[in-house]
Backbone as a ProteinNet text record, in pm:
[ID]
protein_1_A
[PRIMARY]
XXXXXXXXXXXXXXXXXXXXXXXXXXXXXXXXXXXXXXXXXXXXXXXXXXXXXXXXXXXXXXXXXXXXXXXXXXXXXXXXXXXXXXXXXXXXXXXXXXXXXXXXXXXXXXXXXXXXX
[TERTIARY]
1122.9	995.4	1057.4	947.6	999.3	893.4	909.1	827.8	767.2	648.6	601.1	529.4	570.5	494.2	434.4	305.8	251.2	251.8	235.7	217	188	127.6	78.3	-76.1	-135.1	-271.9	-333.9	-451.6	-510.2	-630.4	-676.5	-818.3	-775.2	-833.1	-824.8	-946.9	-927.3	-1084.7	-1063	-1181	-1191.9	-1092	-1036	-957	-811.8	-785.6	-643.4	-549.5	-440.6	-326.9	-292	-239.6	-177.6	-69.6	53.1	146.4	155.3	131.4	139.1	287.7	327.5	477.8	454	547.2	550.9	696.2	724	881.6	895.2	986.9	1032.2	1148.5	1155.7	1262.9	1258.2	1394.7	1420.8	1456.1	1432.2	1482.4	1434.6	1463.3	1419.6	1452.6	1564.8	1594	1510	1434.5	1336.6	1226.2	1193.4	1060.5	1065.2	959.4	927.7	850.5	740.5	650.4	582	572.5	515.1	377.7	282.6	180.4	71.6	-3.3	-96.6	-233.7	-293.6	-449.8	-520.5	-677.8	-741	-855	-923.6	-1071.1	-1137.9	-1249.5	-1353.2	-1458.4	-1526.8	-1621.2	-1726.5	-1743.1	-1842.5	-1801.9	-1667.7	-1635	-1486.2	-1466.4	-1369.7	-1244.9	-1123.2	-987.6	-952.3	-921.4	-892.7	-759.4	-688.6	-539.3	-555	-486	-469.3	-361.9	-255.2	-137.1	-23.3	82.3	174.5	283.5	422.8	526	625.6	688.4	756.4	906.9	984.9	1143	1195	1144.3	1208.1	1158.1	1061.9	1010.2	887.7	820.7	691.1	586.5	488.1	376.4	234.2	151.5	-2.8	-79.8	-212.2	-298.7	-417.5	-517.3	-659.5	-725.9	-831.6	-861.5	-915.8	-981.7	-1028.9	-938.3	-803.8	-707.1	-608.1	-610	-497.9	-507.9	-406.9	-409.2	-392.3	-439.5	-427	-329.4	-322.1	-233.1	-84.6	16.8	135.6	221.8	246.9	325.2	474.6	551.4	692.2	780.7	902.5	992.5	1155.7	1175.7	1311.4	1407.1	1479.5	1551.4	1655.6	1713.9	1802.6	1733	1634.3	1525.4	1429.7	1442.8	1359.7	1204.5	1185.9	1050.9	980.8	850.2	754.3	648.4	635.3	517.9	404.3	281.9	161.8	129.5	161	126.4	-40.4	-113.1	-259.8	-286.7	-335.6	-374.6	-528.7	-590.5	-744.9	-811.9	-791.5	-865.7	-1032.7	-1093.3	-1230.3	-1282	-1403.6	-1478.2	-1437.4	-1486.8	-1478.4	-1355.2	-1247.6	-1104.9	-1093.7	-1183.1	-1186.7	-1174.6	-1074.6	-1029.2	-923.7	-913.7	-789.9	-687.4	-556	-458.9	-377.8	-354.5	-238.1	-133.1	-13.7	81.8	128.7	167.2	184.3	324.7	383.6	508.6	458.1	486.2	503	639.1	664.4	796.9	839.3	956.9	1046.4	1021.6	928.7	920.5	781	700.5	581.8	596.4	487.4	456.9	367.5	343.5	245.9	299.4	164.7	218	198.1	310.9	305.7	233.2	155.9	74.3	118.5	94.3	143.8	16.6	-11.7	-119	-197.6	-172	-282.3	-286.1	-289.8	-329	-444.2	-548.4	-668.7	-673.2	-705.2	-733.1	-888.1	-910.4	-1053	-1074.8	-1147.5	-1160.5	-1285.8	-1308.8	-1412.3	-1492.2	-1623.4	-1668	-1706.6
-1415	-1330.5	-1228.2	-1104.4	-975.8	-912	-784.4	-735.9	-592	-574	-451.1	-358.2	-225.2	-115.8	-3.3	18	132.1	231.1	372.6	481.6	591.2	681	813.1	811.8	735.1	742.4	870.9	910.4	1026.2	1056.1	1183.7	1235.9	1361.4	1351.2	1417.2	1472.9	1591.2	1638.2	1570.3	1548	1505.1	1597.1	1549.1	1614.1	1649.2	1613.1	1637.8	1500.4	1493.2	1401.6	1343.7	1220.4	1153.7	1071.9	1043.2	967.4	838.4	736.3	613	562	497	455.5	306.5	215	76.9	34.5	61.9	39.2	-119.2	-177.6	-308.3	-363.5	-457	-505.3	-650.1	-705.9	-865.8	-885.2	-1007.1	-1077.2	-1011.4	-875.2	-806.4	-871.4	-960.9	-989.2	-1146	-1181.4	-1290.5	-1228.6	-1094.4	-1043	-1026.5	-1064.3	-1112.5	-954.1	-943.4	-839.7	-773.6	-621.5	-576.6	-495.8	-483.4	-408.9	-348.9	-237.8	-213.2	-256.2	-300.4	-326.6	-220.7	-242.9	-171.5	-237.8	-211.5	-272.9	-163.3	-119.7	-47	-132.4	-41.6	-110.4	-206.3	-316	-383.9	-471.8	-435.6	-481.3	-569.6	-637.5	-738.5	-661.4	-718.1	-644.6	-635.7	-544	-557	-469.3	-542.7	-479	-353.1	-256.9	-119.2	-117.3	-148.5	-135.3	-217.6	-252.7	-359.2	-324.9	-328.1	-332.7	-455	-508.4	-610.2	-586.8	-697	-697.2	-628.2	-634.6	-568.1	-418.9	-380.7	-229.3	-236.2	-340.9	-313.8	-286.9	-207.1	-179.3	-209.8	-237.1	-223.2	-174.8	-132.2	-47.8	-129.9	-111.5	-138.7	-1.1	-63.5	41.8	163.6	162.2	260.4	372.5	329.2	444.5	473.7	399	439.6	577.3	643.3	772.7	876.9	812.2	870.2	841.4	734.3	664.6	604	631.5	590.7	511.3	388.8	296.2	308	342.5	350.6	277.6	269.7	243.4	293.1	319.7	344.2	232.9	190.7	78.5	118.1	238.1	266.2	290.7	320.2	315.5	204.9	94.2	-32.6	5.4	98	180.1	141.9	117.2	126.9	234.6	305.9	431.9	396.6	456.7	469.7	618.3	710	842	851.8	895.8	914.1	1067.6	1089.3	1227.8	1203.3	1330.1	1351.3	1223.3	1239	1143.3	1147.5	1036.8	1065	1002.4	1029.2	966.3	804	744.3	606.1	557.7	625.8	562.5	548.7	582.8	569.5	417.4	384.1	249	221.4	99.4	64	13.2	79.3	42.3	-28.4	-165	-255.8	-282.5	-299.3	-320.2	-480.1	-531.3	-686.1	-722.7	-839.7	-870	-1011.8	-1061.6	-1180.4	-1240.3	-1351.7	-1415	-1477.9	-1446.8	-1568.2	-1699.8	-1778.7	-1904	-1957.4	-1839.3	-1859	-1834.7	-1908.6	-1896.5	-1821.2	-1811	-1714.7	-1575.2	-1509.3	-1362.9	-1290.5	-1192.1	-1115.9	-995.7	-928.7	-830.8	-750.6	-597.7	-522.8	-500.5	-405	-387.9	-277.3	-239.6	-125.5	0	77.2	252.6	298	379.9	390.4	536.6	577.7	679.3	718.7	815.2	868.5	1001.6	969	1101.1	1169.5	1288.8	1363	1417.6	1419	1464.5	1589.3
618.3	648.8	690.5	650.1	718.8	777.6	848.5	918.3	842.7	866.4	785	883.5	859.1	930.2	864.4	845.1	760	885	788.7	873.8	758.4	780.1	714.2	678.6	735.5	716.3	809.2	793.6	848.6	761.4	839.1	771	662.3	582.2	440.4	380	314	242.5	98.9	33	-92.6	-199.7	-265.7	-354.2	-300.9	-175.4	-116.3	-144.1	-72.1	-94.4	26.1	33.6	141.5	66.6	163.2	116.4	246.9	201.3	307.7	264.4	386	384.7	439.5	390.7	465.7	472.6	614.9	624.8	657	592.5	580.6	663.4	717.3	806.3	797.1	803.9	788.6	665.8	632.6	532.2	381.4	359.9	258	95	88.7	-40.8	-69.1	34.1	-12	-79.3	-82.3	-117.8	-270	-338.4	-463.3	-532.5	-471.2	-461	-368	-369.6	-273.6	-306.9	-211.8	-260.3	-166	-188.4	-97.4	-134.3	-34.8	-48.6	51.7	42.8	130	170	286.1	328.5	386.5	298.7	380.5	451.7	512.1	599.1	534.2	584.2	510.9	365.7	337.1	197.3	213.7	83.3	109.6	85	127.9	97.4	-50.4	-102.7	-226.3	-283.2	-380.8	-384.9	-474.4	-411.4	-485.2	-568.6	-536	-643.8	-570.7	-669.9	-648.7	-731.2	-649.2	-727.7	-731.9	-825.2	-841.3	-805.2	-794.9	-764.8	-860.8	-998.5	-1097	-1111.1	-1044.9	-1060.5	-1133.4	-1178.4	-1278.8	-1168.5	-1216	-1114.1	-1184.5	-1122.5	-1164.4	-1063.3	-1105.3	-1035.9	-1058.9	-951.6	-957.3	-1063.2	-1139.8	-1189	-1134	-1018.4	-964.7	-907	-915.3	-835.7	-964.9	-1070.1	-1181.1	-1219.5	-1223.2	-1272.9	-1133.5	-1021.4	-906.2	-820.2	-797.6	-697	-756.6	-685.2	-735.7	-633.8	-661.5	-568.6	-610.2	-534.2	-560	-421.5	-450.5	-340.6	-314.7	-192.9	-165.6	-128	-204.5	-146.4	-52.2	-56.5	66.7	202.4	201	336.2	352.3	234.9	270	292.2	207.4	229.3	79.8	103.3	-21.4	25.6	-99.5	-53.1	-152.8	-84.7	-190.8	-173	-279.1	-320.9	-363.8	-292.7	-313.1	-342	-446.6	-507.9	-560.6	-549.8	-585.9	-514	-387.4	-271.7	-329.5	-320	-295.9	-184.9	-158	-30.8	-31	-171.1	-164.4	-138.5	-118	-88.5	61.7	137.7	290.8	305.1	385.1	410.5	508	550.5	617.1	490	496.1	389.3	455.1	390	450.3	340.6	381.6	318.1	311.6	191	203.4	119.4	161.4	69.4	38.3	-91.7	-124.9	-145.8	-116.5	-109.6	-263.3	-299.7	-389	-346	-469.8	-409	-354	-325.5	-272	-121.8	-57.9	81.5	120.8	258.8	298	283.1	272.7	247.6	390.5	398.5	518	488.1	625.1	628	721.8	693.4	797	882	983.8	1062.9	1007	908.5	849.7	909.5	802.8	853.1	807.4	861.1	849.1	763.7	655.3	556.3	552.8	612.6	610.9	525	394.7	314.5	336.9	372.1	402.4	267.2	242.6	127.7	148
[MASK]
+++++++++++++++++++++++++++++++++++++++++++++++++++++++++++++++++++++++++++++++++++++++++++++++++++++++++++++++++++++

């Protein structure tokens, strides 16, 4: 099991950028995939981006070309660079970790991103 702590959320104008960070501690070698999800008010949580142990990435169609997921193994941190932000990107963003061999996913506490139009 790992612990995840997100940071970097805030208020930004439409068209602006933010970088979210997810600091990982614990048994990091048990992680298979890490991802960023978001949940807007009144909506279901949705996957935004994910990165595998091997470095492959995938993105939701709504953010492709604007968001980039990356990781710094030396810092045990996963990032989500968000550019050209839109009002509809407003949500609480959560980091998650999936484990090798399955098991219950671990979630961070979330960080709020508000994009003003």
